[in-house]
C-alpha positions as CSV (number, residue, x, y, z in Angstrom):
1,M,51.7,64.2,54.9
2,N,55.2,62.8,53.1
3,K,54.5,59.5,53.1
4,S,51.4,60.4,51.5
5,F,52.8,62.5,48.9
6,Q,55.5,60.0,48.3
7,R,52.8,57.3,47.7
8,S,51.2,60.0,45.2
9,Q,54.2,60.2,43.5
10,T,55.1,56.7,42.9
11,H,51.9,56.6,41.5
12,R,52.2,59.1,39.1
13,R,55.7,57.5,38.1
14,F,54.2,54.2,37.2
15,L,51.0,55.5,35.9
16,P,51.8,55.1,32.2
17,V,53.7,51.7,32.2
18,L,50.7,50.4,34.5
19,T,48.3,51.8,32.0
20,V,50.0,50.4,29.0
21,L,50.1,46.9,30.8
22,I,46.9,46.7,32.6
23,F,44.5,48.4,30.3
24,P,44.8,45.2,27.9
25,I,44.0,42.9,30.8
26,C,41.2,45.0,32.1
27,L,40.0,45.6,28.4
28,G,40.2,41.5,28.3
29,A,38.4,41.3,31.5
30,Q,35.4,43.1,29.9
31,T,35.2,40.8,26.7
32,D,34.3,37.2,26.5
33,S,37.5,35.8,27.7
34,L,36.3,37.7,31.3
35,D,32.6,36.9,30.6
36,S,33.2,33.3,30.2
37,L,35.3,32.9,33.7
38,V,32.6,34.6,35.6
39,D,30.1,32.5,34.2
40,T,31.1,29.6,36.2
41,L,31.8,29.2,39.9
42,A,35.7,28.6,39.0
43,G,35.6,31.6,36.9
44,R,33.9,33.7,39.6
45,E,36.9,32.4,42.6
46,E,39.5,33.0,40.1
47,F,38.4,36.7,39.5
48,E,38.3,37.6,43.2
49,F,41.6,36.0,43.8
50,Q,43.1,38.3,40.9
51,Q,41.3,41.3,42.2
52,S,42.8,40.7,45.8
53,V,46.3,40.1,44.3
54,E,45.9,43.2,42.4
55,D,45.0,45.5,45.5
56,Q,47.8,44.1,46.9
57,A,50.4,44.9,44.4
58,V,49.7,48.8,44.6
59,G,53.1,50.2,45.0
60,D,55.0,47.1,44.6
61,I,56.4,46.5,41.0
62,Q,57.6,42.9,41.2
63,T,54.3,41.7,42.7
64,L,52.4,43.7,40.0
65,R,54.9,42.1,37.1
66,Q,54.1,38.6,38.3
67,F,50.4,39.0,38.4
68,I,50.5,40.3,34.7
69,I,52.5,37.2,33.7
70,D,50.1,34.9,35.5
71,S,46.9,36.5,34.1
72,L,48.4,36.5,30.5
73,T,49.6,32.7,30.9
74,L,46.2,31.8,32.4
75,T,44.5,33.5,29.5
76,Y,46.8,32.0,26.6
77,D,47.2,28.5,28.0
78,E,43.1,28.3,27.8
79,K,43.1,29.6,24.3
80,L,46.0,27.2,23.7
81,M,44.0,24.3,25.1
82,A,41.0,24.9,23.2
83,Q,42.6,25.3,19.7
84,K,43.8,21.7,20.5
85,D,40.9,20.0,21.3
86,S,39.2,21.8,17.9
87,L,42.2,20.4,16.0
88,A,41.7,16.7,17.4
89,T,38.1,16.6,17.0
90,L,38.4,17.8,13.5
91,F,40.9,15.5,12.7
92,N,39.2,12.4,14.4
93,N,36.0,13.1,12.5
94,Q,37.7,13.3,9.2
95,I,39.8,10.0,10.0
96,T,36.1,8.5,11.2
97,D,34.3,9.6,7.8
98,I,37.2,8.0,5.6
99,L,37.1,4.7,7.7
100,N,33.2,4.6,7.2
101,Q,33.2,5.7,3.7
102,N,35.7,3.2,3.1
103,S,33.8,0.3,4.8
104,M,31.0,1.6,2.5
105,E,32.9,1.1,-0.6
106,I,34.1,-2.1,0.3
107,S,30.6,-3.4,1.0
108,R,29.3,-2.1,-2.0
109,Y,32.0,-3.8,-3.9
110,K,31.3,-6.9,-2.5
111,K,27.6,-6.8,-3.2
112,T,28.4,-6.1,-6.8
113,I,30.7,-9.0,-7.0
114,R,27.8,-11.3,-5.3
115,A,24.9,-10.1,-7.5
116,L,27.3,-10.9,-10.5
117,E,28.2,-14.3,-9.0
118,D,24.2,-14.8,-8.3
119,S,23.1,-14.2,-11.8
120,L,26.0,-16.5,-13.2
121,K,24.6,-19.2,-11.0
122,T,21.0,-18.8,-11.5
123,R,20.6,-18.1,-15.2
124,R,19.6,-20.7,-17.3
125,P,21.7,-21.8,-20.5
126,S,19.9,-21.0,-23.5
127,A,20.2,-21.7,-27.3
128,T,19.9,-18.0,-27.8
129,P,21.6,-15.6,-25.5
130,P,19.7,-12.9,-23.9
131,P,20.0,-9.6,-26.0
132,V,22.4,-6.9,-24.7
133,V,20.7,-4.0,-22.9
134,A,22.7,-0.9,-23.6
135,T,22.8,1.6,-20.9
136,D,24.5,5.0,-20.7
137,I,24.8,5.1,-16.8
138,A,28.3,3.3,-15.8
139,Y,28.9,2.5,-12.0
140,D,31.3,5.2,-10.9
141,P,31.7,5.9,-7.0
142,A,32.6,9.2,-7.0
143,G,29.2,9.9,-9.2
144,E,27.3,7.7,-6.7
145,Q,28.1,9.7,-4.2
146,K,27.3,12.9,-5.4
147,Y,23.7,11.0,-6.0
148,F,23.7,9.9,-2.6
149,D,24.3,13.0,-1.2
150,Y,21.4,14.6,-3.2
151,E,19.3,11.8,-2.2
152,K,19.9,12.2,1.5
153,F,19.1,16.0,0.6
154,V,15.9,15.5,-1.1
155,K,14.7,12.9,2.0
156,R,15.4,15.4,4.6
157,Q,13.0,18.3,2.9
158,E,9.9,18.9,4.6
159,K,6.8,20.6,3.0
160,K,7.3,24.3,3.1
161,T,4.6,26.6,4.1
162,K,3.4,30.1,3.9
163,S,0.7,32.3,5.6
164,G,0.0,36.0,5.8
165,F,-2.4,38.4,7.3
166,L,-5.7,36.9,7.7
167,I,-4.5,33.8,5.4
168,L,-4.6,30.5,6.7
169,T,-1.3,28.6,6.7
170,T,-1.1,26.8,3.1
171,N,1.6,24.1,1.7
172,I,3.5,25.6,-1.1
173,E,3.8,22.5,-2.8
174,D,2.6,18.6,-2.6
175,I,6.3,17.9,-2.3
176,P,6.5,14.2,-1.3
177,P,5.6,12.9,-4.8
178,F,8.3,14.7,-6.4
179,Q,10.9,13.2,-3.6
180,I,9.5,9.5,-4.2
181,K,10.4,9.8,-7.5
182,Q,13.8,11.2,-7.2
183,L,14.4,8.4,-4.7
184,E,13.2,5.7,-7.1
185,Q,15.7,6.8,-9.9
186,Y,18.5,6.3,-7.9
187,L,17.1,2.6,-7.7
188,D,16.3,2.5,-11.2
189,T,20.1,3.2,-11.6
190,Y,21.8,1.3,-9.0
191,F,19.5,-1.5,-7.9
192,P,20.8,-3.9,-6.4
193,T,24.2,-2.7,-5.6
194,A,25.9,0.6,-4.3
195,R,23.5,2.2,-1.1
196,C,19.9,0.9,-2.8
197,D,19.1,-0.2,1.1
198,S,19.5,3.2,2.2
199,I,17.3,4.6,-0.4
200,Q,14.6,2.5,0.4
201,D,14.6,3.4,4.0
202,F,14.3,6.7,2.7
203,L,11.3,6.0,0.8
204,T,9.8,4.3,3.8
205,Q,10.6,7.2,6.2
206,I,8.5,9.4,3.5
207,Y,5.5,7.3,3.2
208,I,5.6,7.0,7.4
209,R,5.7,11.1,7.5
210,Q,2.9,11.2,5.0
211,Q,1.0,8.7,6.8
212,D,0.5,6.7,3.7
213,W,0.5,3.3,5.8
214,A,0.1,0.7,2.3
215,N,2.9,2.1,0.6
216,A,5.1,2.1,4.3
217,E,3.9,-1.8,4.4
218,R,5.1,-2.6,1.1
219,S,8.5,-0.5,1.5
220,I,9.2,-2.2,4.5
221,L,8.4,-5.9,3.6
222,K,10.7,-4.9,0.2
223,F,13.5,-3.9,2.4
224,I,13.0,-7.3,4.7
225,F,13.3,-9.7,1.4
226,L,15.5,-7.6,-1.0
227,Y,18.4,-6.5,1.6
228,P,18.6,-9.1,4.4
229,E,22.5,-8.6,4.5
230,S,22.3,-4.7,5.0
231,P,23.8,-2.8,8.1
232,L,20.4,-1.5,8.2
233,A,18.2,-4.7,8.4
234,E,17.9,-4.8,12.4
235,E,17.1,-1.2,12.7
236,I,14.4,-2.0,9.9
237,K,12.7,-5.0,11.6
238,T,13.2,-3.4,15.1
239,I,12.2,0.2,14.5
240,R,10.3,1.0,11.3
241,A,8.1,-2.3,11.5
242,G,7.2,-0.8,15.1
243,I,4.3,0.7,13.2
244,F,2.9,-2.4,12.2
245,Q,2.1,-2.8,15.9
246,T,1.2,0.6,16.8
247,E,-1.1,1.7,13.7
248,K,-4.4,1.2,13.4
249,A,-4.1,0.7,9.8
250,Y,-2.2,-2.8,10.1
251,K,-4.7,-3.9,12.9
252,S,-6.2,-6.9,10.9
253,Y,-2.8,-7.7,9.9
254,T,-0.8,-7.7,12.7
255,D,-0.2,-11.1,13.5
256,F,0.7,-11.7,9.8
257,L,3.0,-9.1,9.2
258,M,5.2,-9.9,12.5
259,N,5.4,-13.2,11.2
260,V,6.7,-12.6,7.9
261,I,9.4,-10.3,9.1
262,A,10.8,-12.9,12.0
263,A,10.4,-15.9,9.5
264,T,11.8,-14.5,6.0
265,P,14.9,-16.2,5.8
266,A,17.7,-14.6,3.7
267,Y,17.3,-16.3,0.2
268,P,20.8,-17.4,-1.8
269,D,20.4,-14.3,-4.3
270,V,18.5,-11.2,-5.4
271,E,16.5,-12.8,-8.2
272,T,15.2,-15.3,-5.5
273,R,14.5,-12.6,-3.2
274,Y,12.5,-10.4,-5.4
275,F,10.8,-13.3,-6.3
276,R,9.3,-14.4,-3.0
277,F,8.4,-10.9,-2.8
278,V,6.3,-10.7,-5.8
279,E,5.0,-14.0,-4.7
280,L,4.1,-12.4,-1.1
281,L,2.0,-10.0,-2.6
282,K,0.0,-12.0,-5.4
283,D,-2.2,-13.4,-2.2
284,F,-1.7,-10.5,0.1
285,P,-4.1,-10.0,3.2
286,D,-4.4,-6.6,2.4
287,P,-5.9,-5.3,-0.4
288,A,-4.4,-2.3,-0.7
289,V,-0.8,-4.0,-1.0
290,K,-2.1,-6.6,-3.1
291,A,-3.4,-4.2,-5.1
292,M,0.6,-3.2,-6.0
293,F,1.4,-6.6,-7.3
294,P,1.0,-5.6,-11.1
295,D,3.7,-3.0,-10.5
296,E,6.1,-4.9,-8.7
297,A,5.6,-7.8,-11.1
298,Q,6.3,-5.8,-14.2
299,T,9.4,-4.4,-12.6
300,Y,10.8,-7.8,-12.0
301,L,10.1,-8.7,-15.7
302,K,12.1,-5.8,-16.4
303,L,15.0,-6.1,-13.8
304,Y,15.2,-10.0,-14.6
305,P,13.5,-11.1,-18.1
306,F,15.1,-14.2,-18.4
307,S,15.5,-15.5,-15.0
308,E,13.7,-18.8,-14.1
309,Y,11.2,-17.2,-12.3
310,A,10.2,-15.0,-15.0
311,P,7.3,-17.4,-16.6
312,Q,5.7,-17.9,-13.4
313,I,5.8,-14.1,-13.0
314,C,4.5,-13.5,-16.3
315,L,1.6,-16.1,-15.5
316,W,0.4,-14.6,-12.1
317,L,0.4,-11.2,-13.5
318,A,-1.7,-12.8,-16.7
319,Q,-4.2,-14.1,-14.1
320,Y,-4.2,-11.2,-12.0
321,Y,-5.2,-8.9,-14.9
322,A,-8.1,-11.3,-16.1
323,G,-9.6,-11.7,-12.6
324,N,-9.7,-7.5,-12.3
325,L,-11.4,-6.8,-15.7
326,R,-8.4,-6.2,-17.8
327,P,-9.0,-9.1,-20.6
328,Q,-6.8,-7.6,-23.1
329,S,-4.3,-6.7,-21.0
330,A,-3.9,-10.8,-19.8
331,F,-4.2,-11.5,-23.4
332,I,-1.2,-9.6,-24.4
333,T,0.9,-10.7,-21.0
334,Y,-0.2,-14.3,-22.0
335,H,1.2,-13.8,-25.5
336,R,4.4,-12.2,-23.8
337,L,5.2,-15.5,-22.0
338,M,4.7,-17.6,-24.9
339,I,6.8,-15.7,-26.8
340,F,9.4,-15.0,-24.3
341,Y,9.3,-18.4,-22.9
342,P,8.1,-21.1,-25.0
343,D,9.7,-23.7,-23.7
344,S,8.5,-23.3,-19.8
345,P,6.0,-25.0,-17.9
346,E,4.0,-22.2,-17.9
347,M,3.7,-22.2,-21.5
348,A,0.5,-24.8,-21.6
349,A,-1.7,-22.9,-19.0
350,A,-1.0,-19.3,-20.9
351,L,-1.8,-20.6,-24.4
352,Y,-5.4,-22.2,-22.8
353,Q,-5.9,-19.5,-20.8
354,S,-5.5,-16.9,-23.8
355,A,-8.1,-19.3,-26.1
356,L,-10.7,-18.7,-23.4
357,L,-10.1,-14.9,-23.6
358,Q,-10.8,-15.4,-27.2
359,E,-13.9,-16.9,-26.6
360,K,-15.6,-15.3,-23.7
361,E,-14.4,-12.0,-23.6
362,F,-13.8,-11.1,-27.2
363,E,-16.5,-13.5,-28.6
364,E,-13.7,-14.3,-31.2
365,F,-15.1,-18.1,-31.4
366,D,-12.9,-19.4,-35.0
367,Q,-9.9,-18.0,-33.6
368,A,-10.5,-19.4,-30.1
369,I,-10.9,-23.0,-31.8
370,E,-7.8,-22.5,-33.6
371,T,-6.0,-21.6,-30.6
372,L,-7.6,-24.7,-28.6
373,Y,-6.4,-27.1,-31.6
374,R,-2.6,-25.5,-31.4
375,F,-2.8,-26.2,-27.4
376,I,-4.0,-29.8,-28.2
377,D,-1.3,-30.4,-31.0
378,L,1.5,-29.0,-28.8
379,F,0.6,-30.7,-25.3
380,P,-1.8,-33.8,-26.0
381,D,-0.8,-35.5,-23.0
382,D,-1.4,-32.2,-20.5
383,T,-4.5,-32.4,-18.3
384,L,-6.0,-29.7,-19.7
385,T,-6.3,-31.3,-23.3
386,A,-9.6,-32.9,-22.3
387,Y,-10.8,-29.5,-21.5
388,A,-9.7,-28.3,-24.6
389,H,-11.9,-30.5,-26.6
390,H,-14.8,-30.1,-24.4
391,Q,-14.0,-26.1,-24.7
392,I,-14.2,-26.8,-28.6
393,A,-17.4,-28.7,-28.5
394,Q,-19.1,-25.9,-26.7
395,I,-18.4,-23.2,-29.0
396,A,-19.4,-25.4,-32.0
397,D,-22.6,-26.8,-30.1
398,I,-23.5,-23.4,-28.6
399,K,-22.1,-20.7,-30.8
400,K,-21.6,-22.3,-33.8
401,Q,-24.6,-25.0,-34.1
402,N,-21.7,-27.6,-36.0
403,W,-23.3,-30.6,-34.7
404,E,-20.8,-33.0,-36.3
405,Q,-18.3,-30.7,-34.7
406,A,-19.8,-30.9,-31.4
407,T,-20.6,-34.3,-31.1
408,T,-17.2,-35.4,-32.1
409,E,-15.4,-33.1,-29.6
410,Y,-17.7,-34.0,-26.9
411,Q,-17.1,-37.8,-27.4
412,I,-13.3,-37.1,-27.1
413,A,-13.5,-35.2,-24.2
414,A,-15.8,-37.9,-22.7
415,D,-13.0,-40.6,-23.1
416,L,-10.3,-38.5,-22.2
417,F,-12.2,-37.6,-18.8
418,F,-12.9,-41.4,-18.5
419,E,-9.2,-42.2,-18.4
420,T,-8.5,-39.7,-15.8
421,G,-11.6,-40.8,-13.5
422,K,-13.2,-37.6,-13.8
423,I,-16.7,-38.7,-13.6
424,K,-18.9,-35.4,-13.8
425,P,-17.1,-33.7,-16.6
426,S,-17.1,-37.1,-18.5
427,T,-21.1,-38.2,-18.0
428,A,-21.8,-34.3,-18.7
429,A,-20.1,-34.6,-22.1
430,L,-21.6,-38.1,-23.2
431,M,-25.1,-36.7,-22.1
432,R,-24.9,-33.5,-24.2
433,K,-23.7,-35.2,-27.3
434,A,-26.6,-37.8,-26.9
435,G,-29.1,-34.7,-26.6
436,I,-27.6,-33.2,-29.7
437,L,-27.6,-36.5,-31.5
438,A,-31.5,-37.0,-30.5
439,D,-33.0,-33.5,-30.9
440,Q,-31.0,-31.9,-33.5
441,M,-29.5,-34.9,-35.7
442,N,-32.4,-37.1,-35.5
443,L,-30.2,-40.1,-34.5
444,I,-32.2,-41.9,-32.0
445,Q,-30.5,-45.2,-31.4
446,D,-26.9,-43.2,-31.4
447,A,-28.6,-41.2,-28.7
448,I,-29.6,-44.2,-26.8
449,A,-26.5,-46.1,-27.2
450,T,-24.8,-42.5,-26.0
451,Y,-27.0,-42.6,-22.8
452,L,-26.7,-46.1,-21.9
453,S,-22.6,-45.9,-22.2
454,V,-22.8,-43.8,-19.0
455,D,-24.1,-47.1,-17.1
456,E,-21.4,-49.1,-18.9
457,R,-18.7,-46.7,-17.9
458,F,-20.3,-45.5,-14.6
459,P,-22.3,-48.1,-13.3
460,G,-24.2,-47.4,-10.0
461,S,-23.6,-44.1,-10.2
462,P,-26.3,-41.0,-9.8
463,D,-25.1,-40.1,-13.5
464,A,-25.7,-43.7,-14.4
465,H,-29.5,-43.8,-13.1
466,Q,-30.5,-40.4,-15.0
467,A,-28.9,-41.8,-18.2
468,I,-31.2,-44.7,-18.1
469,M,-34.1,-42.5,-17.4
470,A,-33.5,-40.4,-20.1
471,A,-33.0,-43.5,-22.8
472,G,-36.2,-44.5,-21.3
473,N,-37.8,-40.9,-22.2
474,L,-36.1,-40.8,-25.1
475,Y,-37.9,-44.1,-26.3
476,A,-41.3,-42.9,-25.2
477,R,-40.9,-39.5,-27.1
478,H,-40.7,-41.1,-30.2
479,K,-43.7,-43.6,-29.3
480,Q,-41.2,-46.4,-28.9
481,Y,-43.4,-47.7,-25.8
482,E,-42.2,-51.3,-24.9
483,A,-38.5,-50.2,-25.7
484,A,-39.2,-47.2,-22.8
485,I,-40.9,-49.6,-20.4
486,G,-38.0,-52.1,-20.7
487,E,-35.5,-49.3,-19.8
488,Y,-37.6,-48.0,-17.0
489,M,-37.6,-51.6,-15.5
490,K,-34.4,-52.0,-16.1
491,L,-33.4,-49.4,-13.5
492,Y,-35.7,-51.0,-11.2
493,D,-34.4,-54.2,-11.9
494,K,-30.7,-53.2,-11.4
495,Y,-31.1,-50.1,-9.2
496,P,-34.1,-50.2,-7.0
497,A,-32.6,-47.7,-4.4
498,A,-31.8,-45.4,-7.0
499,E,-33.5,-41.8,-6.5
500,N,-35.5,-42.0,-9.6
501,V,-36.6,-45.6,-9.6
502,I,-40.3,-44.3,-8.4
503,D,-40.5,-42.1,-11.5
504,A,-39.3,-44.7,-13.5
505,L,-42.0,-47.1,-12.3
506,E,-45.0,-44.7,-12.4
507,K,-43.8,-43.7,-16.0
508,A,-44.0,-47.5,-16.7
509,A,-47.7,-47.7,-15.2
510,T,-48.7,-44.8,-17.1
511,I,-47.8,-46.3,-20.6
512,Y,-49.0,-49.3,-19.7
513,S,-52.3,-47.8,-19.0
514,S,-52.8,-44.8,-21.2
515,N,-50.7,-45.8,-24.1
516,L,-50.8,-49.9,-24.2
517,N,-54.2,-50.3,-22.6
518,N,-52.8,-53.2,-20.5
519,H,-54.2,-53.1,-16.9
520,D,-52.6,-56.1,-15.8
521,K,-49.4,-54.9,-16.5
522,T,-50.6,-51.5,-15.1
523,V,-51.5,-53.4,-12.0
524,E,-49.0,-55.2,-12.0
525,T,-46.4,-52.3,-11.9
526,L,-48.5,-50.2,-9.6
527,N,-48.2,-53.0,-6.7
528,I,-44.6,-52.9,-7.2
529,I,-44.8,-49.5,-6.1
530,V,-46.9,-50.1,-3.1
531,T,-44.9,-53.1,-2.0
532,S,-41.4,-51.9,-2.5
533,Y,-41.6,-48.3,-1.3
534,P,-44.7,-48.3,1.1
535,D,-43.8,-45.1,2.9
536,S,-43.8,-43.1,0.0
537,K,-46.1,-40.4,-1.2
538,S,-45.9,-42.6,-4.8
539,A,-47.2,-45.6,-2.6
540,K,-50.5,-43.8,-1.4
541,K,-51.3,-42.4,-4.9
542,A,-50.6,-46.1,-6.4
543,E,-53.3,-47.4,-3.7
544,K,-56.1,-45.1,-5.0
545,Q,-54.9,-46.1,-8.4
546,L,-55.7,-49.3,-7.8
547,K,-59.0,-48.9,-6.2
548,K,-60.2,-47.0,-8.7
549,I,-59.2,-50.1,-11.4
550,E,-60.7,-52.4,-9.1
551,K,-64.4,-50.6,-8.9
552,S,-64.0,-50.0,-13.0
553,K,-63.9,-53.9,-13.4
């Protein structure tokens, strides 16, 4: 009883102290610190050990004091270590961000310097310097950082939806077009410097998210051409371009696309890179991507209006419009080329093609002739000059009925074609000239001379055979029968293997029989057909005629 009473009294004496000291620990054990310990195996073991120590410490002040000290030390050591780790992580992240930002700034400055150097190297000297385009936007790193952060936010946005009771889930807004517009504004402001490569990739990601495969295709290829030195280049080639092999939309063009990615070199400057990209789109096998050529061409001309490649881009653009039922757009674009680049090699083609549009699309025949004469004056030695004369001749012939002008221009065209060895255009011009002389101007001898000039220039050619036959037919039509027979027999004598020689002999026999009533010459001519061309249908026909003549004697 005494020992029990003594222990009870000891408990009562130290109860206030223990309450003050033990209560915070017990309270803490009911909070997160205790929960954290119990949640792990090590925590459970530690908890059991402390419980055993606490049981042994009943009535022993020294042991209890040491238990309290150890518990408090353990708790605050863990909290101190957690604070140290948190601070270390925070400062390491900040240092890494600072280093990355500095690296990106250095990279941007290098790109800007390189772009300026490339521009100076590639710009052609000109007597008239290009106009200075004023801009209200100057490159400001801090401003660009805000702009880029905004674009990152824009790119991350997904379509917002709403739904309700008995209401299907619907999109609040078709947001991708707005996102794309915002990203393109960054490119309009900073291209080709700053972080345009990242923005181009943002656009690609949005296109892929929307399954807009044509624009995704164009965006990936544009990145490959324009940003070969970007840190993102390998990721674009290996990850983004992976859709070319996985998506059905690219099935017909996979090999072509992968070859472009593998074979496209890093061209020396951005003007050349952009030019090669536009050149790729011009004849692109995917029609949906090829249709994007005019927009990219217009963008190039806006960015580099005085580039050495600008006249070629302008010519391609005009030709694209002309081939896609936009003749007036083509006409305007040809004139843009002529105004901006009058000394370029493309000037001749632009002037000539604009004349064709005036004639064929607008039916402005006088203006077309005027433009063609201007072309001839400016480019007398151009390969298109002969065609220009021929075009004037056709307008004068068909549209204006100006026979004098038509025959003059046909002859000039024929002579120029002859000088360059172009047989078909030359003979066509001469044959048409002879037809006008005969039918419209009644100049028979001039027409005959023109026909025979074909044989003189191109002896033995099928066109020469046709020209001799035409001369004979013209004589026959004007009842100059002997002269007609002379041309027909000339064809047989000079070119017995000609494709129309039997026809010529038959016509000669008919004239002898029907017009000249010369039976001996008729028989002689028919016998030539029988003996010279025995396997022909005309030979059998000639034999029948000979028998008929023989019976009539």
